[in-house]
N, C-alpha and C positions, 0 to 999 in steps of 0.2 A: 738569769732563772729559769726555770723549768716549769711547761706548764702542767699540771694539775687534772687529769681529767675525772678526781675521784670524790674532787672539793669546790665541783663542778653543779652550780643546780639546772633539774631534765625540770624542762614547763610542759606536764600533759593537761591532757585535758577535763576538764570540772568532776569531776563524775563522784554519784554518794559510791563509798566505800562503801564492798561487800564485809557485813553484821560475824563473824566466826563462832562469837562467843555462842554460849551453850550447853545445858545442863552436865558440865562432866557425866560423861557412860566407856566405858572398852567397849562396847559396841559399835563406836560411831566412826567411820571407815570416807576421809576427804582423799577424791583423786582431780588432780590436776592434770590439767592438757591444755602445754604450752609450744606453737612452733607456727606456721608460716596459718593465715587467715585460714585456708585448701587443708590443710593440712589438717586444726583444730578440729574440724569440717567434717571430717572422714575416717577420722577416730570419734567426736558425738553418735555420726550415720555408724559405723561396723561397730559401737557400743551394742548401737539400740536391733541392731538387726540377726545378733548375737543373744537378746532376751536379758540382756546388766542392766540399762537404763535408757527409759522415755530422754529424745530432748530437750526438754523442756523440763527437768529432772533437773538439770546445771544448767548451771548462769549468765550470763550475756557473756559474749563476748567480750574483754577485758582490752586495756597493752596493756603492755609491759615496756621498762623501759630502750629498747631497743625495737628497733624502727623496724614496720613491717609485720611485726608479735603482740603474737597474740594473746589469753592463755581464758583459760575454762575449769568455774572446775566444779565437783558432782563432788554431793553429799548427802551418806547415806548407814544407814542406820543395818550392819548385820550384824548378826540370830549366829554367837561360837557356842554351838555344841557338845560338848565330850562323848 
């Protein structure tokens, strides 16, 4: 009998879910940064330096199923004009 890691339950800390539902719109963009907490923070800070998004526009750090890995989500409304 083999041990199937896909069938194992992962216990994550209980946190409220981030609601990504919104009214359908073609101008919504979601950017997801996934990595170590330091790398994700660097990405958020760099995009702020470039004038793309303020740090408070990103979600809080959320744990992933991988130990030592987090993600943050940025939702922006982008105007695409021809």
